N, C-alpha and C positions, 0 to 999 in steps of 0.2 A: 112711365105709363104702363099699365098692365098689357101683357102679351095679347090677350084676346082682343083688346081694343086696337092695338097696333095691327093685328092681323086683319081685323075688319077694315081699318083704314087702308091698309095695303091692298086688300081685296078690291075695295072700291077704286082705288087708284088704277089697278090693273084692268078692271072692267071698263073704267072711263076710257083708258087707253085702247082697249080692244074695240069699244064702240067707235072710236075714231078711225078704225081700220076697215070697218064693214062697209062695203060699196054701196048697198042699197039705201043706207041711212041718208037723209037730206045733208048737203054740204054744210050748212050752218050747224046742225046737230052734231056733226062730226067734229067740226072746229071748236064748238063749245065744249065737247067732252074731252078733247085732247088739252084744251086750255085748262080745264079743271084738273085733269091729271097732272099736268106739268106744275101747276101751282100747289097741288097736294103733296107732290113728292118731296120737296125740301122740308115740309112741315113734318112728315113722317120720319125723315132722318133726324131732325132736331129732337123730336119727341122720343125716339128711341134712345138716342145718345145723350140726352140732356144732363144726366147725372154722371156722365163719364169724364175722365180727365181731358180727353180730346176737346171738349166744349167748354173747358173751365173758363177761358177767357171771355167768351160770349155770355156764359151763365153769370159770372161774377161782375161783369161790366154791361148792364142793360143798355146804356148809351152806345156802346160799340155795336150791339146787335142792331139797334135802331139805325145807326149810320150805315151799316152794311146793307140793311134792307132798302134804305133810301137811295144808296149809291146803285144797287142792283136795279131798282125801279127806274132811276134816271137813265142808266145805261140801256135798259131795254126800250125806254121810250125813244132815245136817240137812234138806236138801231131800227126800230119800227119806222121812224120818220124816214131814214135813209133808204130802207127797202120799199117804202111807199113811193118815194120819188124815183128810185132806181131798181124796180123789181127784177131786172135781169142780173143784178148783182147777187142776189140771195143764193141761187144754186152754187155758184163758184165760192162764195163765202162759206157755205156749209161744208163743201168739199175740202176747202183750205184748212178749216178748223179741226177736221176729223183726227188728224194724227196727234195732236198735241195734248199730252198729259202733264199738267203742272203740279210739281211737289210742293205742298203747302204744310205749314206747321199749324196744327189745330190745338196747340197748347197741351200736349200730352202724347203726341205722336204725329208722324208724317202720313199724308195721304196724297196719291197721285190722281188727280181729277181732271176730267175733260173740260176745264174751265172755258176755254175759248169757244167750244161747241155748245156748252151750256149758256153761254152768252148769245151766240147767234140764234140758236133754236127759239128761245122765247121772243127774241126780237122779231124773227121772221113770223112767229106765230101771232104776235101782236099786230103786225102789219096786215097779216091775213084776216085776223078778226075785224080790224078797222075797215078793210076792204070789203069784207062779206056782207056788211050792212049798208055800204054806200055804192056798190057796183054790182052788176049782174055776175053770175058765176063765170069764170073764164072758159073760153071754148078750148077743149083739149086739142092737142095736135092730131090725135087719132080718135075717131069716133068710137064710142064703146061697142057699138054693133059690129065694127070691124075686128075687134079683138077676139082671140081664141078663148074658149072656155077655161083653159089652163091659166092664162094670164088674169082672167077675172077672179079666180079662185085664190090668188096669192094673198089678198087682203083677209080673206076668211081664214086661211091657214095660219097667218101670223096672229090674228085675234084669238084663235083657238089656243095656240101655244102659250100666249101671254096670260090668258084667263086660267088655264090649267095650272101653270107655275104658280100663280097666286093661290089657287084652292089648295094645291099640295104643300104650301107653306104652312097650313093649319096645324099639322102634326110634327113639324120640325122641333127638335129639342131647344134650338136657339133661333129666334126669328130674325136676328140681326142681318146675317149675311143675305138671306133671301129678300128681306125688306130693302136692303141697299141695292140688290140686283134690279128690283122693280123700280125703285126711285131714281137710281143713277143711270139705268141703261133702258129697260123696257118701255117705260113711260116716255121719257124724252125721245127715244128712237122711234117710237110710234109717231110722235109729232114730226120728227125728221122725215119720216116715210111720207107723210102727207104733204109736207112742203116740197119735197123733191117730186112727188107724183103730180103736183099741180104745176110744176115748171113746164115751160114749152121747149122741148128738147130738139131744136132744130141744129143745123150743121154748125151754126155760129156758137150756140150754147155748148155743144159737145167739144168743139175746138177750144173754148175757153177752159173747160175741165182738163183737157190734155195739157194745155199751158201751165195751169195751176199745179198739176201733178209733176210736171218736168221741172219746173222752177223749184218747187219744194224739195224734189229729189236732189237737185244739185246743191241746194242749201245743206241738206243733210250730208251730202258728199263732202262739202268744204269742211264742216264741223268735224265729221269722222276722220277725214285726213289730218286735220290739226291734232285730233286725239291720238291717232296712230303715230304721228311724228314725234309728239312730245311724251308719249306713254302716259298720258294723264286723261282721266275721264271727268266729265262734269258732275256726275252724281252716280248713286247706287253702290253702296259699300260692299255689297256682295259680289258684284262683278269686279270691283277694284281689288278685293282680296283674291278673287279667282285669278285675276291677271298676275298677281304677285306670286301665286303658287304654281303657275304653269309657264311653259316656255313660249307659248303663244299669247297674243294680245288681242282681246275682243273689244271692239268699239260698240258703243250704243248711241253715238251722236246726240241728238236732242231728245232721245227716248230714254225712258228709265230701263227698259228691258231690251237686250239686243235681238230677241225673238220677235218683238213688236216692231222694231226698226226693220228687221228682215221681212216681215209681213207687208209693211207699207212699201218697201222696195220692190217686193215681188209683184204687187199690184200695179204699181207705176210701170215696172218693166214689161208687164203683160200688155198694158195699154200702149206703150211704145212700140211692142212687137206687133200689135194690131195695125198701127200706123205703117210700119214697114211692110206688113203683109197686104194691106188694102190700099195704101197711099198711092196717089197717081201723080203727084209732083215730085220729081227727083230731089229737090231741095228738102222738102219735108221728110222724105224717106231716109235720106242720108243723116239729117239731123237727129231724127229718132234713133237710128241705129248707133250713132256716136254716143247719144246720151245713155242708151241701153248699156253699152260697153262700159261707160264710166261708173254707172251705178252697180254693175256687176262686181267691180273691184270693192266697193264698200260692202256689198252683201257677202262677199267672200270672207272679209275681215270681221264681220260680225259673227262668223262661225255658227250661224243659225242653220243646222241641218234640216229642221222642219221647213224653214223658208225656201231652202234651195230645192227640196223635194216638191213643195207647193208650186214654186215657179215652173219647175219641169212639168207638172201636171197642167198647169195653165197653158204653157206653150204647146203641149201635146194637143190639148183640145183645140186651140186656136189653129194649129197646123191642119188638123183633121177637118176642121170646118172650111178652111180656106182652100185646101188642095185635095181633099178627100182622104178617106181612112188609110189607103195604101201608102200614098205620098206622105200623110201625116206620120205613119209609122217609120218611114225612112227618115223624116225629120226628127223624130223622137230619138232614133239611134244616134244621129249626128249630134243631137243636143246632149245626150248622155255622155258621149265621147268628149265633147268639148267641155262639159261641166267637170267630168273626171279629171281631165288634163289640167283644167284651171285650179281645181281643189288641190291636186297634187302639187302644182307649182307654188300656190300662194299660201293655202291653208295648212299644209303639211300635217303635223301631229295634232292640229286643233280639232279635226274631225275624226272622232273615234267613238268606240262604245262607251267610254267613260262618261261622256256628256248625256247619255241616254239611260244609264243605269238607274238613276233616281226615278225617272219616269216609268220604267219598267216595274219598279216597286209600287208606284202609285196605281198602275193598271191592275196588278195582281191584287192589291189591297181593295181597289174599288170593286173588282169583280167579286171578291168575298163578301163585301158589304152587300152588294146586289143579291147574292145567292142567299144571304140571311134575311133579306126583305124582298122577296121576289115580286110581289104584286104591286104594291104602292110606294116601295122605297122608304127612305128614312125622312123624307120631306125636303122640299126645295131649299137649296142653299146649305144643307147640312153635311156636305161631304167633308169640309175641312175639320170640323169639330169631331165628327165620328172617326176620321182616319187618325187624327192626333190621339184620341182616347185609346185607340186600339194598337197603334204602332209607334208612339212617340219615342224618338231616339236621341233627343237633346237639341241644344241650340243650333240653329241653322237648318233644321229639319223642315223639309217641304211637305206641306199638307193639302195643297191646292191641286186638284186634279188637272191634268194636262191632256185629257183625252175626252172629247165631247160625248161620245156614246157611252163611255164607262161613267161619266159624271151623271148622265141622264138615267142610266140603269140603277146606280146607287141611290140617287136622290128621289127619283119618281118611279122606279120599278117598271113592271111590264106595261103599266098604264102609260107612263111617260114615254117609254120607248115606242109603243105603237103610235102615240101621237107624233113623235119625232120622225119616224119612218114615213108616216102619212104626210107630214110637212115636206120631207125631202121628195117624195113622189110628186106632189103638187108642184113645188117650185122647180125642181129639175125637169119635170115634164113640160112646164111652161116655157122654160128657156130652150129645151130641145125643140119644142114645137115651133117657137119663134124663129130659131135658128135654121130649121129644116134640115138638121143633121141626120142622116140615115146610115144604114150599114155600108152603103157603097156610094161612091160619088162625093163631090163637095157639098157643102151646106148651100142651100138655096134661099135663105134668109138674108136680111141685111147685115153689113159688117158689124153694126152695133149689137145685134143679137149674138153673134159669135164672140164678140169681145166680152159681153156680159156673162155668157156661158163660161168662158174661159176663166174669168175672175171668180165666178161662183165655184167652179171646180177647185181652184186655188184655194179658196177659203174653206171648202170642205176638207181638202188635204191637210191644210194648216191646223184645222181644229182637231185633227186626229193626234197631233204632237204638241199642241199648245192650247187646246180647248178654245174658249172665248169666241164661239160662233155667233150666237144671237146677242152677245154683249159687246160685239164690235160694230160700229156704225157702218162699216163697209158693207156688211151683209145686207142691212136694211137699205142702203143706198142702191145697191145692185138690183134688188127686188122692186124698189120704188121706180127707178128709171125703166126697168123692164115692163112694169105694169102700165107706165104712162106713155112710153115711146115706141113700143113694139106692136106692129099690127100682126095679124095672123100670117104666118109664112106659108107660101104654097106647099102643098104636100109633094115630097119627093115621089116620082114615078118609079115603079118597080118595087 
């Protein structure tokens, strides 16, 4: 298909997704818009890559495509039926599906897709569509009038970012990467946002999420321990080759990339730390602390420096919210000492400047690209191709940006950077307002607000070393839960 038509289709998909995020629109309108976006997304991917080797099997065997579509429809219908009968299962199922990227052979190359999440989202969306015309709108746990203006603006901020990304795809040299970002991430994650925002986040629901995260973390730990003991990984030839070339051994557990493993471990550990900080039952506190300690071992042998730093950022924010800035600073110092000791004991030579040199080159190159296209950038999704054209150095060369602000500056220029900064002001302001975190004293908002703020800080720090901020479902989940479950926090005095 011609690129102008592909761009029009991608823009339509993004605008439909954005419409589903705008709070004033009627609920049914938002649900229909998101449903259309989610249905359009795979059509765009197929249209863009129809002549490529990756889709050769589907192209050359139409019955196979028909069977795949039928199987997907049946699976979505089954999930919709389950979630209609057990609506409380939807939010835990979405959270449980978020980490898993499944490597699949597309007849010409491998791709790591969030297949479990791509199954649960349309299933939940179908159940929501079904219910929207059979039942009245659900009563939210917190009335809209009770929410602060910052929380109300989160949906608008997300919608603006999604729409702008699609608009700036118009002048990219190659539309494929930006189209895939819209189809694989922005559109389905907008639906994820709505589904989580409509969930009723009471104590029982939040407890279920903690259990899901802890159980998955322990599963990752078991697989990672087996990999470390046998010195064999399940997949990723690049990491396998790196382990053969170094004295240390990196594990990736069930993840393709050790840094993504580290990100999910850091999120889970921050949630467990919140249970320790705010828990009232000794058994829960000690169980969470023990699980935290076990997951720390896996994080260390992932050798993900970015994840370690982001965990530290999350813990620092959590400590400041729980005990105040001054005590939080003391906790930060103790955390730094503990992490340094653990890294020196277990990680050894695995954490050094060698593992960051490639990213330094990506940052320098990305800034140079941004300087050459200062206003509007090179177009959404264009970083990899532009960087390769300028700096290609041979096989194994990394061309994907690992620093979110640099990616935005290179691809979207000053326009995108302004929108990105405005988005951060709105979202960080919303979470700070809900947490009631001031310059002095402890936070006066609920424990959930402090926990979400800590996770968001963690994601921001991680995006500076591994990008993937708005193309990670965790970011959308945090903002959805914040918009749905947090009432306006009382203003700190003084």
